[in-house]
C-alpha positions as CSV (number, residue, x, y, z in Angstrom):
1,M,91.7,96.3,115.9
2,E,89.3,98.4,116.2
3,L,88.8,100.2,112.8
4,Q,89.7,103.8,113.7
5,N,93.4,101.9,115.2
6,T,93.8,100.7,111.5
7,I,92.5,103.9,109.9
8,K,95.1,105.7,112.0
9,N,97.9,102.8,111.4
10,L,97.8,102.3,107.7
11,R,97.9,106.3,107.7
12,T,100.6,106.5,109.6
13,N,101.9,103.9,108.2
14,M,102.0,105.6,105.2
15,G,103.3,108.5,105.8
16,L,100.5,110.9,105.2
17,S,98.7,113.5,107.5
18,Q,95.1,113.8,108.2
19,E,94.8,116.1,106.1
20,Q,97.0,114.3,102.7
21,L,94.0,111.8,103.5
22,A,91.7,113.7,103.6
23,D,92.1,114.8,99.9
24,A,92.8,111.4,98.7
25,V,89.5,110.3,99.7
26,Y,87.5,113.5,99.0
27,V,86.7,114.6,102.5
28,T,87.6,117.0,105.1
29,R,90.6,116.5,107.5
30,Q,88.0,116.5,110.3
31,T,86.4,113.7,108.7
32,V,89.7,112.0,108.9
33,S,90.0,112.6,112.7
34,S,86.5,111.7,113.4
35,W,87.1,108.5,112.1
36,E,90.3,108.0,113.7
37,N,88.6,108.9,116.9
38,G,85.7,106.6,116.1
39,V,82.5,108.8,115.1
40,Y,81.4,107.4,112.3
41,F,77.5,108.7,111.5
42,Q,77.5,111.5,109.1
43,K,74.7,114.0,109.8
44,G,71.8,114.3,107.5
45,D,69.3,117.4,107.3
């Protein structure tokens, strides 16, 4: 199983929205969405 599937499966099994997971790990909902879509890089300045 790929990481993005693992993240989404764990989140949904726990009954969490992307927003709730984001709040729990101090990131934005867009970051969680990116993780679930297989985008893992962090943009730097």
